[in-house]
C-alpha positions in Angstrom: -2.9 -16.1 -6.1 -5.8 -17.2 -4.0 -4.6 -18.6 -0.7 -7.8 -20.0 0.5 -10.1 -19.9 -2.5 -12.5 -17.4 -3.9 -15.4 -15.9 -2.1 -18.8 -16.8 -3.6 -22.0 -14.8 -3.0 -25.3 -16.4 -3.8 -28.5 -14.3 -3.9 -32.1 -15.5 -4.1 -34.9 -13.2 -5.0 -38.5 -13.8 -4.6 -41.5 -11.6 -5.1 -39.5 -8.9 -6.8 -41.7 -6.3 -8.5 -40.8 -4.5 -11.7 -40.0 -1.2 -9.9 -37.5 -2.8 -7.6 -35.3 -4.8 -10.0 -33.4 -1.7 -11.3 -32.2 -0.6 -7.8 -28.7 -0.9 -6.7 -27.6 -3.7 -4.4 -24.9 -2.8 -1.9 -23.0 -5.7 -0.3 -20.7 -5.0 2.6 -18.5 -7.4 4.5 -15.9 -7.2 7.2 -12.5 -8.9 7.1 -10.1 -9.6 10.0 -6.6 -8.2 9.9 -5.1 -11.5 9.2 -7.4 -12.0 6.2 -6.4 -8.6 4.8 -2.7 -9.3 5.2 -2.7 -12.9 4.0 -2.1 -12.3 0.3 0.7 -9.6 0.7 2.5 -11.9 3.2 2.3 -14.8 0.8 3.7 -12.8 -2.1 6.4 -11.3 0.1 7.5 -14.6 1.4 7.6 -16.2 -2.1 9.7 -13.3 -3.5 12.0 -13.5 -0.5 12.4 -17.2 -0.9 13.3 -16.8 -4.6 15.8 -14.0 -3.7 17.5 -16.0 -1.0 17.6 -19.1 -3.2 19.2 -17.2 -6.1 21.7 -15.6 -3.7 22.8 -19.0 -2.3 23.1 -20.5 -5.8 25.2 -17.5 -6.9 27.7 -18.2 -4.1 28.3 -21.8 -5.2 31.7 -22.2 -6.9 31.2 -24.2 -10.1 34.7 -23.7 -11.6 36.4 -26.9 -12.8 40.0 -26.0 -11.9 41.7 -23.6 -9.5 
């Protein structure tokens, strides 16, 4: 459930020598608090909507007679 799409990372290498190509590459990034909480809030609101909708539908009287 991506809310805003997926993050893409493009790397370009030039003049890489044989000794350097086996080293580890560490990528770090910082996210805002809203970006961290976006997916849990979307999932919580979707589940809450389904719960409330099913609760409302269960309260509807569908009997034919008294």
